[in-house]
C-alpha distance (Angstrom), angle and dihedral (degrees) to the residues before:
residue distance angle dihedral
M1 . . .
P2 3.83 . .
V3 3.82 119.9 .
S4 3.79 110.8 -116.3
K5 3.75 116.2 -119.2
K6 3.77 120.3 -121.2
P7 3.80 136.0 -168.7
R8 3.81 113.5 -93.7
G9 3.78 112.2 -88.2
V10 3.81 94.5 15.8
L11 3.79 118.3 119.6
R12 3.88 118.1 -143.4
V13 3.78 101.5 -134.4
G14 3.82 123.6 -172.4
S15 3.85 129.0 -164.1
V16 3.77 137.9 174.6
P17 3.85 112.3 -100.9
Y18 3.81 93.5 -128.0
L19 3.78 132.3 116.8
N20 3.82 91.2 -115.7
A21 3.80 89.6 67.6
R22 3.82 101.1 44.1
V23 3.79 92.0 92.3
L24 3.85 93.0 53.7
V25 3.81 95.6 51.7
W26 3.84 100.5 38.9
G27 3.83 107.5 145.6
L28 3.78 96.5 -2.3
E29 3.83 92.2 112.7
R30 3.83 88.0 62.7
H31 3.81 95.6 45.0
P32 3.85 109.9 111.4
E33 3.86 92.3 -141.5
C34 3.81 96.0 51.9
R35 3.70 133.9 68.9
L36 3.74 105.8 -162.9
E37 3.83 124.7 -161.2
F38 3.83 131.8 173.0
H39 3.80 127.9 -136.1
P40 3.83 138.9 148.2
P41 3.81 114.5 -86.5
S42 3.82 95.1 -100.9
E43 3.85 91.7 52.7
L44 3.79 91.3 46.5
A45 3.78 89.3 54.9
R46 3.80 91.9 51.3
R47 3.83 93.1 48.6
L48 3.79 93.6 47.4
A49 3.79 91.8 49.0
A50 3.82 91.5 47.5
G51 3.83 92.2 51.3
R52 3.80 94.0 -113.2
L53 3.85 89.5 120.0
D54 3.84 129.2 41.5
V55 3.72 96.9 -158.4
A56 3.81 132.0 6.2
L57 3.79 143.2 178.0
V58 3.77 92.0 -114.9
S59 3.78 135.7 175.8
S60 3.78 109.5 -84.8
I61 3.83 92.4 -124.3
E62 3.80 89.1 69.7
F63 3.78 91.2 67.3
F64 3.77 90.1 63.0
R65 3.78 95.4 43.0
R66 3.84 98.7 49.2
P67 3.77 119.7 49.7
G68 3.76 96.7 -163.9
Y69 3.74 97.5 69.5
R70 3.85 128.2 100.2
I71 3.77 124.3 -153.5
V72 3.85 113.1 -127.4
P73 3.81 95.7 -133.3
G74 3.81 124.5 -119.7
F75 3.81 101.9 26.4
S76 3.79 138.1 92.1
I77 3.74 145.5 133.2
A78 3.81 101.1 -114.9
A79 3.78 140.9 152.1
R80 3.78 129.5 -149.0
E81 3.79 106.6 -171.4
E82 3.81 108.2 2.7
M83 3.85 142.1 -6.3
W84 3.78 115.8 -153.4
S85 3.84 92.1 -163.1
I86 3.85 97.0 53.0
R87 3.79 110.2 67.3
L88 3.75 145.4 143.4
F89 3.76 110.7 -139.1
R90 3.80 117.6 -157.8
R91 3.77 141.8 -177.3
V92 3.84 95.2 -159.8
P93 3.82 136.5 42.2
L94 3.79 113.7 -77.7
T95 3.77 92.6 -109.1
R96 3.85 90.5 58.1
L97 3.81 96.9 51.8
R98 3.78 109.0 129.7
R99 3.81 105.6 155.8
V100 3.84 122.2 29.8
A101 3.80 125.9 177.7
L102 3.85 119.8 -142.0
D103 3.79 126.1 -143.6
P104 3.83 110.1 -109.3
A105 3.81 89.2 -149.1
S106 3.87 99.1 70.6
E107 3.76 131.7 37.8
T108 3.80 91.7 -179.0
T109 3.86 92.7 56.6
N110 3.78 92.2 44.2
A111 3.81 89.4 52.8
L112 3.77 90.9 47.9
A113 3.77 90.0 53.6
R114 3.82 91.6 50.7
I115 3.81 91.4 49.4
V116 3.79 95.6 46.2
L117 3.77 93.9 48.3
A118 3.78 94.2 45.4
E119 3.79 101.3 39.7
R120 3.81 103.5 27.8
F121 3.79 102.6 33.9
H122 3.86 101.3 19.5
V123 3.78 96.9 -133.2
A124 3.77 126.9 132.2
P125 3.77 111.7 -161.9
R126 3.80 124.7 175.2
F127 3.77 110.1 -96.0
V128 3.73 124.6 -143.4
T129 3.84 130.1 172.7
L130 3.77 126.2 -116.7
K131 3.75 120.8 -129.3
S132 3.82 114.8 -113.1
G133 3.78 107.7 -84.9
E134 3.77 94.3 7.6
D135 3.83 116.5 144.8
P136 3.86 105.8 -131.2
A137 3.77 93.3 -163.9
R138 3.84 88.7 70.1
R139 3.78 92.3 59.0
R140 3.75 110.8 88.1
D141 3.81 92.1 -172.6
L142 3.82 92.0 71.5
D143 3.82 126.3 88.4
G144 3.81 90.7 -171.7
W145 3.78 146.1 -11.8
V146 3.76 141.4 -157.1
L147 3.82 120.5 -123.0
I148 3.79 127.8 -178.1
G149 3.76 137.7 -168.7
D150 3.78 126.0 1.8
A151 3.79 92.3 -16.1
A152 3.78 89.3 62.1
L153 3.77 91.2 49.4
R154 3.88 91.2 51.1
F155 3.79 97.6 42.3
R156 3.75 117.3 116.6
A157 3.80 126.0 162.2
P158 3.80 130.9 160.5
G159 3.77 114.6 -112.7
C160 3.81 95.3 20.2
R161 3.77 126.7 117.6
A162 3.79 124.2 -160.4
L163 3.76 128.6 -135.4
D164 3.80 115.4 -155.7
L165 3.76 102.8 -138.3
V166 3.74 94.4 -159.7
G167 3.83 91.8 54.2
A168 3.79 89.6 53.2
W169 3.85 91.5 45.8
R170 3.85 89.0 52.4
E171 3.83 90.0 51.4
L172 3.75 90.0 49.3
T173 3.85 100.0 44.9
G174 3.83 109.9 8.5
K175 3.81 87.4 -129.7
P176 3.81 135.8 111.8
F177 3.79 117.7 -106.4
V178 3.81 122.2 -124.9
F179 3.75 114.6 -149.1
A180 3.76 102.5 174.4
L181 3.77 142.7 13.2
W182 3.71 136.3 -169.9
L183 3.78 100.7 -107.1
A184 3.78 125.3 -173.4
R185 3.78 129.9 -161.8
D186 3.76 116.2 -112.9
G187 3.78 111.4 -95.8
V188 3.82 95.8 29.1
D189 3.76 113.5 131.6
L190 3.78 104.4 -121.3
R191 3.81 98.2 178.9
G192 3.77 107.2 143.3
L193 3.79 94.6 2.5
E194 3.80 95.8 106.9
R195 3.80 90.0 51.8
R196 3.85 91.4 48.0
L197 3.81 91.4 49.4
R198 3.77 93.1 47.8
Q199 3.81 90.1 50.4
A200 3.75 90.8 49.9
R201 3.84 92.4 49.9
D202 3.80 94.8 47.1
D203 3.80 91.3 46.1
G204 3.77 90.0 48.4
L205 3.81 92.0 53.4
R206 3.79 90.1 48.8
H207 3.85 88.1 53.1
A208 3.79 94.7 42.5
K209 3.78 94.2 120.5
Q210 3.78 90.2 51.0
I211 3.86 90.5 49.8
A212 3.80 90.9 47.7
R213 3.85 93.6 50.8
A214 3.80 92.6 47.4
E215 3.77 96.4 46.7
C216 3.79 106.9 30.6
A217 3.84 99.4 88.5
G218 3.79 92.1 52.3
V219 3.76 92.8 55.7
G220 3.78 99.7 39.6
L221 3.81 97.1 -110.0
T222 3.78 133.2 123.0
P223 3.81 115.1 -115.1
A224 3.83 88.6 -107.0
R225 3.77 92.6 51.6
A226 3.77 93.1 45.9
H227 3.80 89.9 50.0
R228 3.77 90.5 51.9
Y229 3.76 90.8 47.9
V230 3.89 94.7 54.6
T231 3.75 95.5 40.4
R232 3.81 106.5 33.5
V233 3.78 111.1 17.8
V234 3.81 99.1 41.3
H235 3.83 117.4 57.2
Y236 3.77 123.2 -160.5
G237 3.85 106.3 -168.9
L238 3.78 131.0 91.2
G239 3.74 110.4 -143.6
P240 3.81 135.7 147.7
E241 3.85 94.6 -72.7
E242 3.82 92.4 51.7
W243 3.83 88.4 44.7
A244 3.79 89.0 53.9
G245 3.78 90.6 48.6
L246 3.84 89.2 53.2
A247 3.81 90.0 52.2
R248 3.81 92.3 50.8
F249 3.87 89.1 48.2
Q250 3.81 90.1 55.1
E251 3.84 91.1 49.2
Y252 3.83 92.2 54.4
L253 3.82 91.8 43.4
V254 3.83 88.8 57.4
R255 3.82 92.9 42.1
L256 3.81 92.5 53.6
G257 3.82 93.7 43.3
L258 3.80 93.0 -112.1
L259 3.87 91.8 121.2
A260 3.78 129.6 34.4
R261 3.77 117.4 -111.8
G262 3.72 116.8 -107.8
R263 3.82 95.5 39.9
K264 3.80 117.8 140.3
G265 3.79 115.1 -83.5
V266 3.81 130.6 -146.8
G267 3.81 91.5 -104.1
K268 3.77 121.3 -158.7
F269 3.76 121.0 -27.4
K270 3.79 109.0 -103.5
G271 3.84 103.5 176.6
K272 3.72 131.8 87.4
R273 3.82 119.5 -84.2
P274 3.85 107.3 -94.7
K275 3.81 115.9 -125.0
E276 3.78 117.9 -156.4
K277 3.73 107.9 -165.4
G278 3.81 117.3 -173.4
R279 3.75 116.2 -162.5
R280 3.78 125.4 174.4
R281 3.79 118.6 -125.5
G282 3.77 116.8 176.8
G283 3.81 92.1 -24.9
D284 3.81 94.5 -50.1
V285 3.76 124.3 107.8
T286 3.82 115.9 -131.4
F287 3.78 125.9 -172.8
S288 3.76 136.9 -152.7
F289 3.77 122.5 -162.7
V290 3.78 127.7 -154.9
L291 3.83 111.9 -165.2
């Protein structure tokens, strides 16, 4: 696959097209030194690996699988207690799951589902993979299925119950779960990128109500619920707790045979502890980050 050309000094940046990333990329599409494009997580991983992107908001599992990537410090898409857009929907009790479909868009979420079912609930269903765009509710052969992103937020089906995979992970480990990281290819000049990404995130949080109003109808949430989702449910920092969650994720990946032994680990956290300070101003919640 040919590597796409780019103007000198312009970074090719990729992001997921979901509501949970809108805060992180606020204004980047207008930045003269960034060329922003949107793809599902699996496609972002392919484009980054092929050299068609310089930096991308990629599923965290890719960091363990590919030794040539660098983490842009201080950023993630993570969750501490729950994640409304990462769920396992089921028709039967968890103990009766026999056939579960995985979402082709995200290897990280699929791995999380395998870990939670095996280690938290001690069930071992057969896993199959949905086709892109397939409606799992129409398949009568499935006991459950994983959905991510805006599709999970929108999904409604009579007779189905939802398992919040982050809640189950928290019960299992006591740690947050990190779904995505800004990963850069080795050799990419990242001067100024961290500052740009921090500005985008902080501006996105300041415009959280605007994002919520613009996106809520498309994901089946009220403006208030969408605002809560992007400011309280989703977390955007990468501190020692998130780092510890990544380390536990790697341990379980190896234990379940989803990652080869001997792969690089996250090591010790070397950054400063992030502080998310919410303060109310005229009914809005604004945030400041110290990284």
